[in-house]
Residue, then its C-alpha position, 0 to 999 in steps of 0.5 A: m521336364s527331362g534334361a531342361s532346367a527346373a521351372w519355378g515351383w518345381r523341384g528337380s524332375c519330380s512330377t508332383r507340383l508344389r503349391f504355394g501355402a499348401v500343407t504337405t507331409g514330406g517337406f517344408t511348407f511356407g506358412g502352411s502349418s495349421e498349428a501356427p498361432a493366429f494373428g492377435s492370439a495370446g502368446g503370438a508374435f503379433a499379440v494385441a495389447p489389452a484395450f484402454g481401461g481393460g485388464a488389471p492396473a499396473a503394479t507400482p514398482f518397488g521403491a517408487a513413490a505412490d500417487d498423491d491421491d493414493a497416499a491421501a486415501g491411504d492416510g484417510a486425509d482430504p487432499e483439498a482440506e485447508c492447511k492449518a500449519e503455523f509458521t513462526p517468523i525468524v525475526q520478531l519485530a516489536e510494535v512501534e507506536t506512532t503519533t500523527g498529532e491528531e490524537e487530541e482532536e475531533v473531526l467536525y467535517e470530512m469529505k473527499a476533495k481535490l486541493y490546488k495551490f496557485t504558484s508560478d502563475e498557474w494552478r497546481e494540484r496539491g493532492l487528492g484526499m479527505a478534506r477535514i476540519m479538526q477541533h482540538k479537544t482542550s483549546k477548541k481551536c479549529r484547523f483545516l487538514m488534508r492528506r493525500e489519499q495514498t501516501m497520507k502526506i499532508c497537502g493542506n494544514f492551516f488554522i481557520v481564522p475569521s479573516i479567511e473568505l471562501k469565494e467561488h472559483n471562476g463561477s463554479d458552484k463546487a469549488w472555493v478559492f481562498t488565501a490562508i497561512d499554510f503550514s504544509d511543506e511542498d514535500g508533504t510534511a508539516t512545518f512551523e514556518a507560516t507561508p501565505s498561500m492562495l488555495a482552491i478546493k474542489f468537490g464532486n458536486n454543489e451539495k458537498a461544496t455547500a456543506f464544506k462552506k457551512s462547516f468552515d464558517e462555523a469553525k470561523e465563528v468558534m475561532a472568533g469566540l476564542g479571540t483568534s483574529g490572525g494566523e497561529g504563527e502571528s500569535e506565537k510571534k507576538e507572544e514571544a515578542k511580549k516575553e522578550e520585552e518582559k525579559k528586557e524590563e526585568a534586566a533593566d530593573d536588575a541593573a537599576k537595582a545594582a546601580d543603586s546598591l553600588a552608589e549606596a556602597v560608595s556613599n557609605v565608604k566616603v562617610s567612613e573616610e570623613e569620620a576617620k579624619 
């Protein structure tokens, strides 16, 4: 190639052919050095990181928090051990003693049931809970008491007087209907106002309903032996009326005595005047 432009791979008019990747001693060779680091070897530009799990673990940087497991292992404590630390409440609340009115009574019968009340021409549920027959330890009086299961509000409260008759409700062998003077209010509180109510009580099966009637009739016999024939409210009213009559009689006697004393005083004055004449 004397006078013509140099072809690719040739330099000037040199007769020696430059081979791509060949090792030469005279000039620059692209990738031809045998001393270049192998791919993936240590210190090379394309060095490969150690395999997963291989090599020494990385050191914790200065000032960084150690792992929980490491800290627990260092302290010698079990990380899954139950914490037994005690914390004192900020506000101390004193215990308040509450009374339910049942402290002086014993339970003669107790069974879960549902109570209904006939009002506004329909049966309405009063509550679901434990139907109990209670007897006072001193007076021996018996009453029916029922509280709602969750709120514990009173839904039935009446004295078991001999005049109450349990009858089957619509031919059902596990429900009874009766009329009683109920002392429970609509909002679930006890009241001193006697309210005649038609009630119905329903149990889970015939055996439970039969056991309730048996205990109910026994309580009626106890109340009959105590001479209680009417509602407790009626007895209290009669007692109050009797006391009022006694007060009126005493007042009348006092007035009569005062009148007699006044008449005697007037008579004494007239006798004194006549003697003076």
